[in-house]
Wavefront OBJ file of the C-alpha trace (Angstrom):
o trace
v 105.857 65.029 103.059
v 108.509 66.030 100.586
v 109.896 69.508 99.934
v 111.115 70.553 96.510
v 113.703 73.218 95.899
v 113.341 74.461 92.334
v 116.142 76.572 90.901
v 115.494 78.048 87.465
v 118.627 78.983 85.561
v 118.846 81.334 82.589
v 121.412 79.416 80.552
v 121.591 79.918 76.797
v 121.427 76.825 74.598
v 125.142 76.977 73.661
v 126.120 76.791 77.372
v 123.681 74.088 78.481
v 126.158 71.251 78.035
v 128.446 73.042 80.480
v 125.563 73.582 82.920
v 124.627 69.898 82.693
v 128.244 69.013 83.511
v 128.066 71.097 86.701
v 124.799 69.341 87.589
v 126.390 65.901 87.049
v 129.516 66.853 88.969
v 127.598 67.697 92.169
v 124.486 65.497 91.941
v 125.896 62.596 93.939
v 127.478 64.891 96.525
v 124.049 66.463 97.077
v 122.425 63.059 97.528
v 125.216 61.698 99.751
v 126.016 64.665 101.990
v 123.038 67.020 102.256
v 120.787 66.114 105.201
v 117.333 65.041 104.012
v 118.238 64.922 100.307
v 116.092 62.407 98.413
v 116.378 63.354 94.718
v 117.883 65.760 92.211
v 116.673 66.151 88.625
v 117.733 68.339 85.709
v 114.825 69.709 83.655
v 115.542 71.368 80.311
v 113.107 73.600 78.426
v 113.587 75.843 75.417
v 113.573 78.932 77.626
v 115.665 77.772 80.611
v 117.076 74.962 82.717
v 115.668 73.930 86.071
v 117.159 71.832 88.814
v 114.612 70.170 91.082
v 115.962 69.032 94.461
v 113.849 66.752 96.631
v 114.294 66.925 100.413
v 112.475 65.410 103.317
v 111.618 68.825 104.832
v 111.413 72.514 103.865
v 114.032 73.453 106.461
v 116.517 71.048 104.903
v 115.874 72.477 101.430
v 116.513 75.998 102.774
v 119.632 74.874 104.619
v 121.111 73.525 101.381
v 121.001 77.051 99.929
v 123.429 78.142 102.692
v 125.733 75.119 102.416
v 129.276 75.287 101.049
v 128.318 72.697 98.440
v 125.754 75.103 97.011
v 127.315 78.524 97.648
v 130.891 77.678 96.675
v 130.811 74.642 94.404
v 127.524 74.747 92.507
v 127.145 78.523 92.296
v 130.845 78.879 91.497
v 130.516 76.455 88.603
v 127.284 77.895 87.237
v 127.832 81.652 87.702
v 129.834 82.172 84.483
v 127.116 80.382 82.471
v 124.113 82.416 83.653
v 122.578 85.310 81.751
v 120.388 86.345 84.737
v 120.089 85.666 88.460
v 118.553 82.265 89.277
v 114.953 82.044 90.471
v 114.615 79.966 93.643
v 111.337 78.480 94.868
v 110.558 75.965 97.576
v 107.431 73.814 97.491
v 106.017 71.346 99.977
v 103.761 68.417 99.184
v 100.573 68.022 101.190
l 1 2 3 4 5 6 7 8 9 10 11 12 13 14 15 16 17 18 19 20 21 22 23 24 25 26 27 28 29 30 31 32 33 34 35 36 37 38 39 40 41 42 43 44 45 46 47 48 49 50 51 52 53 54 55 56 57 58 59 60 61 62 63 64 65 66 67 68 69 70 71 72 73 74 75 76 77 78 79 80 81 82 83 84 85 86 87 88 89 90 91 92 93 94
C-alpha cells in the first residue's frame, strides 16, 4: 500500500514560480530524509497548486507534517506566498 499526503496551496499565479522554487529546494530532502518517502510531485491548476507526497504508510505521511523539514523549512518558505491556509488530506491506496 501507498499513502498520499496531498497539500493544496492557494498561491496566486504571479507567485507560483516562487512556490515552485520552494518545492524544488526541499524535494530531494523529503525523498532522502523522511522515513517512508517514495515520491513528491508538484501539480499546478488554474485555481491552485498541489503537492502530492507518496509515503509507504499513513503514519509516515502524518509524521512528516510534524517534522522540522515541513514545519520550519517548507512552511517557512511557502507562508508568505499563500493567500489562504493550506488544505491537507491523506489518502491510502487499497
